[in-house]
N, C-alpha and C positions, 0 to 999 in steps of 0.2 A: 094301263093309267088311271081309271077311274079307283081302283083299289089303292091307289097311292093318294089320291085327295081324301078317301072315305079314312084312309089311316091315319091323315095329318091331324095334329093337335098343335095347341097354343096353352101354354101354363103361364100363371102370373105368379110372381113371389116379391116379398118385400126385400130391398136392397140396400136398406138403411135410411139414415135423415141427411139431408143437406144443413149445411151451417145456419140456413135460414129459418130451420125447423120444417121444412117440407117433407113428405117422406116419397123416396124414390122405388122405382118399381123395376124388376127385371123379367122381359117376357121371352119365352122359349119358344120357338116353332120347331115342330117335328115333321118330317115328312116320312112317307113308306119306306122310302128307301135307306132311311138310317140316318138321314143328315140333320144336327139340330143346328139353329142359329139363335144366341141369347142376344138380346139388347136389353139396353135401359131406355126409360124416358126421359133421359137426363143427356140432352143433346145427342140421342139416338146412337149412343155408344156400344160398340159391339163388344160384348164380355166374353163372347165364347162362340167359335165354330167348330164343331164336333163333326168329323167324317168318319164313316165304316171303314174298317180294314179287315184284314184278314180274321179268322178263328172268331168272326163277330162283335171283335174289340173296335172302338173307338178311340180316335186321338184329336186332340183339341190344338186347332193350328192359329188360334187366335192368341195374341197377348194381352190378356185382359186383366184387369185389376179385381179383388175380391169383394169390394165394397163400393158405394157410391162416392163415401168421402175421399178415397184414393182418385177417382175419376176428377172429383171437383178439385183437388190439390194440382192434379195434373194439367187439369183443363187450365186454370188460374196461371200456371206457369207457361204453357203455351200462348195463352192471349198475350202475354206480357213479352214474350221472346217474338212473336210475330209482330206484334206494334213495334217492337224495337228495330226487328231486322227491316220490315216495310218503312218505317220513318227515317230511320239511321241513313240508308243507303239509296234511297229511291230516286232513281235516274243520274247517281254521281259516279258509280263505280261500274265501269264497263268491263265485262267478262269477268267479276268477281266471283270469288267460292270463299264457303266457309264450312267450318268441320263442326257437326253437332252428335254428339254419343259416338264420337270416333268415325263418323260417315263422313264423305265429301258430299 
């Protein structure tokens, strides 16, 4: 267990610039077992979760964007959608459902 802690690391890299000009960063945390988690300082968005598989390879199980601009655009759309959904149907439609990206 101590070896895992000693072989853990955190790296920081630029992740691009927001519309307001502020720089965003991506922090990658790695542990001694080969697990890697990458997260931005823009809403703590997870950009990548890499897990070790056979033959020393890793696979990314997160659906992340390549830069902060993509997260910013996605976030703006999500906020509008959440506001529309919460304000539009608040307490008025019992047992209602909706489809989003082909999922119910």
